[in-house]
Backbone as CSV, one residue per row, in Angstrom:
resi,resn,N_x,N_y,N_z,CA_x,CA_y,CA_z,C_x,C_y,C_z
1,UNK,-16.265,-60.354,136.353,-14.982,-60.280,135.665,-14.930,-61.350,134.584
2,UNK,-14.582,-60.939,133.343,-14.553,-61.873,132.232,-13.461,-62.909,132.443
3,UNK,-13.761,-64.143,132.035,-12.781,-65.208,132.116,-11.725,-65.080,131.034
4,UNK,-10.860,-66.066,130.945,-9.778,-66.057,129.960,-10.036,-67.134,128.915
5,UNK,-9.779,-66.786,127.662,-10.076,-67.655,126.527,-8.768,-68.029,125.833
6,UNK,-8.451,-69.336,125.853,-7.224,-69.831,125.226,-7.587,-70.872,124.176
7,UNK,-7.036,-70.719,122.978,-7.296,-71.693,121.917,-6.016,-72.447,121.572
8,UNK,-6.208,-73.672,121.114,-5.105,-74.582,120.794,-5.203,-74.945,119.318
9,UNK,-4.159,-74.617,118.575,-4.165,-74.795,117.130,-2.944,-75.589,116.674
10,UNK,-3.044,-76.138,115.477,-1.915,-76.860,114.903,-2.384,-77.993,114.025
11,UNK,-1.435,-78.607,113.358,-1.741,-79.730,112.485,-2.265,-80.918,113.283
12,UNK,-3.002,-81.767,112.616,-3.399,-83.043,113.209,-2.124,-83.799,113.586
13,UNK,-2.117,-84.370,114.788,-0.939,-85.104,115.233,0.102,-84.259,115.927
14,UNK,-0.169,-82.965,116.096,0.815,-82.074,116.738,0.781,-82.152,118.262
15,UNK,-0.226,-82.820,118.815,-0.317,-82.971,120.265,-1.124,-81.901,120.966
16,UNK,-1.796,-81.027,120.210,-2.517,-79.905,120.806,-3.630,-80.367,121.747
17,UNK,-4.348,-81.437,121.380,-5.460,-81.897,122.226,-4.943,-82.420,123.564
18,UNK,-3.856,-83.174,123.522,-3.235,-83.659,124.755,-2.788,-82.496,125.627
19,UNK,-2.183,-81.502,125.013,-1.695,-80.355,125.776,-2.838,-79.523,126.344
20,UNK,-3.955,-79.453,125.640,-5.103,-78.736,126.181,-5.599,-79.408,127.464
21,UNK,-5.699,-80.731,127.433,-6.164,-81.442,128.624,-5.155,-81.321,129.762
22,UNK,-3.876,-81.317,129.440,-2.842,-81.141,130.475,-2.978,-79.766,131.127
23,UNK,-3.136,-78.733,130.316,-3.259,-77.390,130.883,-4.551,-77.250,131.681
24,UNK,-5.636,-77.827,131.177,-6.909,-77.762,131.909,-6.771,-78.400,133.289
25,UNK,-6.097,-79.544,133.353,-5.910,-80.224,134.638,-5.063,-79.369,135.579
26,UNK,-4.015,-78.746,135.051,-3.157,-77.892,135.881,-3.927,-76.684,136.409
27,UNK,-4.747,-76.096,135.562,-5.541,-74.941,135.981,-6.548,-75.331,137.056
28,UNK,-7.170,-76.479,136.895,-8.146,-76.931,137.902,-7.463,-77.198,139.233
29,UNK,-6.266,-77.776,139.195,-5.535,-78.021,140.445,-5.219,-76.708,141.154
30,UNK,-5.046,-75.634,140.370,-4.732,-74.337,140.973,-5.983,-73.566,141.380
31,UNK,-7.159,-74.204,141.208,-8.394,-73.597,141.674,-9.190,-72.833,140.640
32,UNK,-8.742,-72.838,139.379,-9.498,-72.138,138.346,-10.690,-72.971,137.892
33,UNK,-11.737,-72.275,137.496,-12.940,-72.898,136.953,-12.770,-72.960,135.439
34,UNK,-12.640,-74.167,134.886,-12.249,-74.343,133.488,-13.302,-75.095,132.693
35,UNK,-13.575,-74.593,131.495,-14.426,-75.277,130.520,-13.551,-75.656,129.334
36,UNK,-13.657,-76.900,128.867,-12.964,-77.305,127.651,-13.991,-77.618,126.571
37,UNK,-13.652,-77.276,125.341,-14.552,-77.529,124.228,-13.729,-77.725,122.963
38,UNK,-14.395,-77.987,121.847,-13.660,-78.234,120.602,-14.449,-77.750,119.405
39,UNK,-13.704,-77.529,118.316,-14.311,-77.145,117.046,-13.788,-78.052,115.932
40,UNK,-14.677,-78.471,115.017,-16.125,-78.333,115.156,-16.631,-79.240,116.270
41,UNK,-17.756,-78.874,116.837,-18.341,-79.647,117.925,-18.611,-78.774,119.127
42,UNK,-18.560,-79.401,120.305,-18.704,-78.646,121.540,-20.115,-78.410,122.019
43,UNK,-21.099,-78.627,121.154,-22.521,-78.509,121.486,-23.245,-79.643,120.774
44,UNK,-24.495,-79.955,121.139,-25.224,-80.986,120.397,-25.315,-80.691,118.901
45,UNK,-25.598,-79.434,118.558,-25.652,-79.056,117.138,-24.268,-79.206,116.507
46,UNK,-23.257,-78.706,117.204,-21.895,-78.762,116.684,-21.388,-80.177,116.474
47,UNK,-21.758,-81.089,117.375,-21.305,-82.475,117.220,-21.964,-83.138,116.002
48,UNK,-23.197,-82.772,115.707,-23.836,-83.291,114.489,-23.116,-82.748,113.255
49,UNK,-22.765,-81.475,113.302,-22.017,-80.882,112.190,-20.665,-81.568,112.054
50,UNK,-20.011,-81.835,113.168,-18.704,-82.497,113.135,-18.782,-83.837,112.409
51,UNK,-19.823,-84.610,112.691,-19.955,-85.920,112.058,-20.115,-85.797,110.547
52,UNK,-20.782,-84.731,110.098,-20.941,-84.503,108.658,-19.617,-84.082,108.037
53,UNK,-18.958,-83.111,108.666,-17.709,-82.568,108.115,-16.624,-83.636,108.047
54,UNK,-16.493,-84.427,109.098,-15.417,-85.406,109.146,-15.749,-86.695,108.415
55,UNK,-17.043,-86.936,108.214,-17.420,-88.224,107.653,-17.871,-88.245,106.214
56,UNK,-18.538,-87.197,105.760,-19.205,-87.280,104.464,-18.571,-86.428,103.372
57,UNK,-17.555,-85.657,103.700,-16.822,-84.926,102.690,-17.607,-83.898,101.916
58,UNK,-18.147,-82.854,102.584,-18.852,-81.806,101.849,-17.899,-81.045,100.931
59,UNK,-18.453,-80.360,99.942,-17.660,-79.515,99.049,-16.961,-78.428,99.872
60,UNK,-15.833,-77.885,99.376,-15.069,-76.921,100.170,-15.870,-75.762,100.738
61,UNK,-16.725,-75.121,99.940,-17.502,-73.990,100.457,-18.534,-74.449,101.476
62,UNK,-19.118,-75.614,101.249,-20.064,-76.165,102.228,-19.339,-76.509,103.523
63,UNK,-18.127,-77.044,103.390,-17.308,-77.351,104.563,-17.039,-76.086,105.375
64,UNK,-16.678,-75.008,104.687,-16.441,-73.726,105.349,-17.690,-73.261,106.093
65,UNK,-18.842,-73.332,105.427,-20.092,-72.880,106.043,-20.430,-73.709,107.277
66,UNK,-20.196,-75.005,107.207,-20.491,-75.874,108.346,-19.559,-75.580,109.519
67,UNK,-18.278,-75.373,109.238,-17.337,-75.018,110.304,-17.776,-73.729,110.998
68,UNK,-18.151,-72.743,110.200,-18.577,-71.454,110.763,-19.862,-71.606,111.578
69,UNK,-20.780,-72.442,111.097,-22.036,-72.658,111.818,-21.793,-73.322,113.168
70,UNK,-20.916,-74.316,113.195,-20.588,-74.978,114.454,-19.985,-73.987,115.434
71,UNK,-19.101,-73.123,114.928,-18.442,-72.150,115.798,-19.442,-71.130,116.348
72,UNK,-20.329,-70.645,115.503,-21.324,-69.674,115.956,-22.187,-70.266,117.072
73,UNK,-22.556,-71.530,116.928,-23.358,-72.194,117.957,-22.568,-72.331,119.257
74,UNK,-21.293,-72.699,119.133,-20.448,-72.871,120.308,-20.227,-71.553,121.040
75,UNK,-20.005,-70.482,120.285,-19.818,-69.164,120.899,-21.070,-68.764,121.679
76,UNK,-22.243,-68.960,121.061,-23.499,-68.557,121.698,-23.860,-69.422,122.897
77,UNK,-23.597,-70.724,122.780,-24.096,-71.667,123.783,-23.091,-71.975,124.890
78,UNK,-21.792,-71.972,124.555,-20.778,-72.413,125.514,-19.774,-71.314,125.861
79,UNK,-19.124,-70.751,124.838,-17.943,-69.923,125.090,-18.287,-68.593,125.741
80,UNK,-19.185,-67.808,125.134,-19.520,-66.507,125.724,-20.147,-66.637,127.114
81,UNK,-21.108,-67.539,127.318,-21.668,-67.665,128.674,-20.610,-68.007,129.721
82,UNK,-19.672,-68.891,129.353,-18.633,-69.257,130.316,-17.711,-68.076,130.611
83,UNK,-17.309,-67.356,129.575,-16.447,-66.190,129.781,-17.155,-65.121,130.605
84,UNK,-18.427,-64.900,130.316,-19.193,-63.904,131.059,-19.337,-64.280,132.532
85,UNK,-19.283,-65.586,132.800,-19.385,-66.063,134.186,-18.026,-66.078,134.887
86,UNK,-16.977,-65.619,134.177,-15.654,-65.551,134.784,-14.862,-66.837,134.703
87,UNK,-15.305,-67.789,133.886,-14.617,-69.071,133.775,-13.524,-69.000,132.708
88,UNK,-12.547,-69.887,132.806,-11.539,-70.046,131.771,-12.107,-70.992,130.705
89,UNK,-11.904,-70.663,129.446,-12.351,-71.527,128.348,-11.136,-71.933,127.523
90,UNK,-10.933,-73.238,127.397,-9.881,-73.786,126.549,-10.558,-74.491,125.377
91,UNK,-10.200,-74.101,124.160,-10.877,-74.632,122.981,-9.877,-75.273,122.025
92,UNK,-10.152,-76.520,121.663,-9.352,-77.271,120.702,-9.789,-76.849,119.300
93,UNK,-9.061,-75.920,118.718,-9.306,-75.263,117.434,-10.369,-74.163,117.585
94,UNK,-10.166,-73.096,116.789,-11.143,-72.009,116.717,-11.015,-71.404,115.330
95,UNK,-11.155,-70.098,115.172,-11.242,-69.547,113.815,-9.932,-69.645,113.037
96,UNK,-8.786,-69.713,113.732,-7.518,-69.848,112.997,-7.462,-71.168,112.226
97,UNK,-8.083,-72.205,112.768,-8.091,-73.492,112.069,-8.819,-73.379,110.739
98,UNK,-9.885,-72.601,110.712,-10.633,-72.433,109.465,-9.793,-71.675,108.438
99,UNK,-9.098,-70.648,108.895,-8.228,-69.930,107.963,-7.097,-70.828,107.467
100,UNK,-6.551,-71.667,108.363,-5.435,-72.530,107.977,-5.871,-73.677,107.071
101,UNK,-6.956,-74.358,107.435,-7.380,-75.547,106.681,-8.209,-75.200,105.450
102,UNK,-9.265,-74.431,105.641,-10.104,-74.097,104.491,-9.478,-72.986,103.642
103,UNK,-8.768,-72.045,104.295,-8.094,-70.981,103.570,-6.789,-71.451,102.963
104,UNK,-5.828,-71.810,103.820,-4.535,-72.264,103.318,-4.610,-73.591,102.602
105,UNK,-5.229,-74.575,103.251,-5.281,-75.915,102.676,-6.131,-76.021,101.435
106,UNK,-7.350,-75.492,101.494,-8.302,-75.631,100.377,-8.194,-74.479,99.375
107,UNK,-7.519,-73.399,99.774,-7.355,-72.280,98.856,-8.521,-71.321,98.802
108,UNK,-9.393,-71.336,99.823,-10.503,-70.394,99.862,-10.007,-69.024,100.334
109,UNK,-10.797,-67.998,100.072,-10.410,-66.619,100.353,-10.247,-66.399,101.859
110,UNK,-9.029,-66.137,102.293,-8.763,-66.018,103.728,-9.369,-64.752,104.321
111,UNK,-9.412,-63.681,103.554,-10.054,-62.460,104.045,-11.540,-62.688,104.249
112,UNK,-12.170,-63.382,103.315,-13.597,-63.697,103.439,-13.858,-64.589,104.653
113,UNK,-12.937,-65.489,104.935,-13.080,-66.361,106.104,-13.049,-65.538,107.390
114,UNK,-12.145,-64.571,107.455,-12.088,-63.706,108.646,-13.332,-62.832,108.739
115,UNK,-13.831,-62.365,107.594,-15.061,-61.569,107.587,-16.251,-62.389,108.083
116,UNK,-16.285,-63.661,107.705,-17.375,-64.540,108.139,-17.352,-64.706,109.657
117,UNK,-16.162,-64.810,110.218,-16.058,-64.915,111.674,-16.562,-63.637,112.348
118,UNK,-16.208,-62.494,111.777,-16.693,-61.230,112.344,-18.212,-61.161,112.310
119,UNK,-18.807,-61.655,111.228,-20.255,-61.610,111.077,-20.966,-62.569,112.027
120,UNK,-20.511,-63.801,112.083,-21.234,-64.841,112.820,-20.879,-64.917,114.302
121,UNK,-19.684,-64.490,114.653,-19.229,-64.637,116.040,-18.844,-63.307,116.675
122,UNK,-19.299,-62.198,116.070,-18.996,-60.852,116.578,-17.496,-60.662,116.785
123,UNK,-16.702,-61.350,115.946,-15.244,-61.247,115.964,-14.645,-61.583,117.330
124,UNK,-15.244,-62.543,118.029,-14.679,-62.969,119.307,-13.253,-63.480,119.086
125,UNK,-12.309,-62.929,119.840,-10.904,-63.313,119.715,-10.409,-63.939,121.013
126,UNK,-9.600,-64.976,120.910,-9.001,-65.546,122.121,-8.059,-64.545,122.779
127,UNK,-7.880,-64.690,124.077,-6.860,-63.914,124.776,-5.473,-64.430,124.405
128,UNK,-5.400,-65.726,124.142,-4.133,-66.360,123.793,-4.405,-67.533,122.861
129,UNK,-3.618,-67.638,121.801,-3.703,-68.777,120.892,-2.348,-69.458,120.850
130,UNK,-2.329,-70.737,121.185,-1.111,-71.543,121.153,-1.127,-72.351,119.863
131,UNK,-0.155,-72.096,118.996,-0.076,-72.795,117.709,1.073,-73.791,117.799
132,UNK,0.749,-75.073,117.746,1.748,-76.129,117.895,2.398,-76.404,116.542
133,UNK,3.677,-76.115,116.493,4.424,-76.161,115.242,5.225,-77.461,115.166
134,UNK,4.988,-78.221,114.097,5.657,-79.507,113.921,5.825,-79.754,112.429
135,UNK,6.930,-80.367,112.057,7.143,-80.736,110.660,5.931,-81.507,110.146
136,UNK,5.339,-81.076,109.028,4.138,-81.763,108.522,4.327,-83.254,108.274
137,UNK,5.539,-83.674,107.896,5.788,-85.105,107.674,5.610,-85.875,108.978
138,UNK,6.198,-85.357,110.056,6.090,-86.002,111.371,4.649,-85.954,111.858
139,UNK,4.015,-84.789,111.711,2.640,-84.611,112.172,1.698,-85.594,111.479
140,UNK,1.850,-85.719,110.173,0.945,-86.586,109.415,1.178,-88.058,109.750
141,UNK,2.429,-88.428,109.968,2.720,-89.810,110.372,2.022,-90.138,111.680
142,UNK,2.086,-89.203,112.623,1.398,-89.405,113.908,-0.110,-89.462,113.720
143,UNK,-0.639,-88.496,112.958,-2.091,-88.364,112.815,-2.712,-89.593,112.184
144,UNK,-2.039,-90.163,111.205,-2.605,-91.322,110.499,-2.629,-92.577,111.351
145,UNK,-1.931,-92.564,112.494,-1.943,-93.698,113.415,-3.022,-93.559,114.493
146,UNK,-3.647,-92.380,114.571,-4.641,-92.147,115.615,-5.924,-92.925,115.327
147,UNK,-6.614,-93.414,116.375,-7.873,-94.148,116.174,-8.937,-93.337,115.436
148,UNK,-8.904,-92.014,115.627,-9.936,-91.163,115.021,-9.536,-90.649,113.642
149,UNK,-8.466,-91.171,113.063,-8.006,-90.694,111.753,-9.128,-90.845,110.724
150,UNK,-9.313,-89.803,109.911,-10.398,-89.809,108.932,-9.988,-89.136,107.646
151,UNK,-10.926,-88.428,107.040,-10.662,-87.903,105.703,-9.656,-86.755,105.698
152,UNK,-9.559,-85.973,106.769,-8.547,-84.924,106.782,-7.146,-85.529,106.826
153,UNK,-6.986,-86.595,107.601,-5.683,-87.246,107.677,-5.289,-87.892,106.351
154,UNK,-6.267,-88.116,105.485,-5.987,-88.703,104.172,-5.573,-87.659,103.140
155,UNK,-5.575,-86.382,103.519,-5.158,-85.336,102.582,-3.671,-85.470,102.253
156,UNK,-3.254,-84.804,101.185,-1.880,-84.915,100.702,-0.908,-84.156,101.591
157,UNK,0.380,-84.482,101.423,1.406,-83.755,102.146,1.431,-82.288,101.712
158,UNK,1.144,-82.031,100.449,1.103,-80.645,99.968,0.025,-79.854,100.706
159,UNK,-1.120,-80.477,100.942,-2.211,-79.838,101.689,-1.724,-79.450,103.083
160,UNK,-1.102,-80.390,103.781,-0.648,-80.113,105.142,0.489,-79.098,105.166
161,UNK,1.304,-79.086,104.120,2.338,-78.066,104.034,1.739,-76.675,103.950
162,UNK,0.668,-76.543,103.168,-0.012,-75.239,103.054,-0.650,-74.843,104.383
163,UNK,-1.234,-75.808,105.072,-1.851,-75.526,106.378,-0.786,-75.047,107.361
164,UNK,0.337,-75.743,107.414,1.418,-75.362,108.337,1.938,-73.961,108.027
165,UNK,2.122,-73.650,106.749,2.596,-72.311,106.377,1.600,-71.239,106.791
166,UNK,0.308,-71.530,106.639,-0.711,-70.547,107.010,-0.713,-70.311,108.512
167,UNK,-0.563,-71.367,109.285,-0.488,-71.187,110.739,0.692,-70.284,111.113
168,UNK,1.835,-70.489,110.468,2.994,-69.653,110.777,2.747,-68.209,110.361
169,UNK,2.053,-68.014,109.248,1.715,-66.654,108.813,0.782,-65.971,109.807
170,UNK,-0.176,-66.717,110.342,-1.093,-66.163,111.346,-0.303,-65.750,112.593
171,UNK,0.610,-66.628,113.028,1.413,-66.323,114.217,2.249,-65.063,114.007
172,UNK,2.804,-64.910,112.803,3.617,-63.720,112.509,2.751,-62.467,112.388
173,UNK,1.548,-62.614,111.893,0.640,-61.484,111.699,0.090,-60.965,113.025
174,UNK,-0.131,-61.872,113.982,-0.755,-61.500,115.258,0.098,-61.966,116.439
175,UNK,1.297,-61.416,116.581,2.204,-61.888,117.636,1.726,-61.604,119.054
176,UNK,0.867,-60.606,119.233,0.395,-60.307,120.586,-0.585,-61.369,121.082
177,UNK,-1.310,-61.991,120.157,-2.279,-63.025,120.532,-1.703,-64.428,120.419
178,UNK,-0.879,-64.661,119.436,-0.433,-66.016,119.104,0.963,-66.316,119.625
179,UNK,1.150,-67.543,120.089,2.459,-68.044,120.468,2.719,-69.326,119.687
180,UNK,3.827,-69.353,118.958,4.208,-70.548,118.212,4.964,-71.463,119.168
181,UNK,4.417,-72.652,119.404,4.978,-73.602,120.359,5.617,-74.754,119.605
182,UNK,6.886,-75.012,119.824,7.507,-76.181,119.209,6.876,-77.443,119.790
183,UNK,6.388,-78.308,118.905,5.774,-79.560,119.345,6.767,-80.718,119.337
184,UNK,8.059,-80.393,119.145,9.110,-81.411,119.217,9.383,-81.763,120.675
185,UNK,9.785,-83.014,120.917,10.147,-83.425,122.264,9.048,-84.205,122.956
186,UNK,9.261,-84.483,124.235,8.306,-85.270,125.007,7.066,-84.459,125.352
187,UNK,6.033,-85.158,125.794,4.801,-84.487,126.225,5.108,-83.514,127.360
188,UNK,5.967,-83.919,128.293,6.305,-83.052,129.422,7.076,-81.812,128.962
189,UNK,7.967,-81.991,128.009,8.737,-80.848,127.504,7.817,-79.828,126.826
190,UNK,6.885,-80.327,126.031,5.948,-79.429,125.357,5.033,-78.765,126.388
191,UNK,4.603,-79.534,127.390,3.730,-78.981,128.432,4.417,-77.839,129.174
192,UNK,5.728,-77.941,129.384,6.460,-76.859,130.042,6.434,-75.590,129.192
193,UNK,6.539,-75.747,127.879,6.465,-74.591,126.976,5.071,-73.965,127.025
194,UNK,4.054,-74.812,127.092,2.677,-74.333,127.168,2.455,-73.542,128.449
195,UNK,2.909,-74.077,129.577,2.725,-73.384,130.860,3.417,-72.035,130.866
196,UNK,4.599,-71.986,130.270,5.326,-70.707,130.203,4.582,-69.711,129.329
197,UNK,4.093,-70.170,128.167,3.394,-69.270,127.251,2.085,-68.783,127.850
198,UNK,1.410,-69.662,128.593,0.123,-69.297,129.191,0.296,-68.544,130.502
199,UNK,1.531,-68.468,130.994,1.839,-67.760,132.238,1.021,-68.320,133.392
200,UNK,1.049,-69.654,133.482,0.288,-70.340,134.539,1.261,-70.864,135.568
201,UNK,1.023,-70.532,136.824,1.902,-71.004,137.913,1.422,-72.355,138.416
């Protein structure tokens, strides 16, 4: 029996990574077999790509290609094998992040980005995508205080505004897969919204 695939999306500083770990812990307590991973990264190859993307500032098209390469490796090495084994997979960012950041933020062709995912990842789709919605001003203030803040956090407010709008457009376009989660409030309040959206007891 195939496992369940849940992805966590949103602006930097929206709390998605914290909420992913909270949900993973809750699922494990309930006896589920859970794998957590991230994009870019999640594999030895992917982590090398992550260091390039976050550290050296490739050109926009090169950045897109690297993101897609990391994802293809993760799908082949981690995500599909785990799902085929009946495990739950929780992933911090997936293909929606590429459409939001490289498509919305950088202005690259969003249709081409979706086509690239179909080509490289056989159009693997999450069972559920949680998009953490937060005012970009608040999100960016939080993100720039994080220890891991880097070149993406240094982008302009206009960039993050475009990313946020694209995430909302994705949620509206695919309501059966995507749930827009308000990231306002305490960690516990947001976690309650996540549990309800994921239908986890």
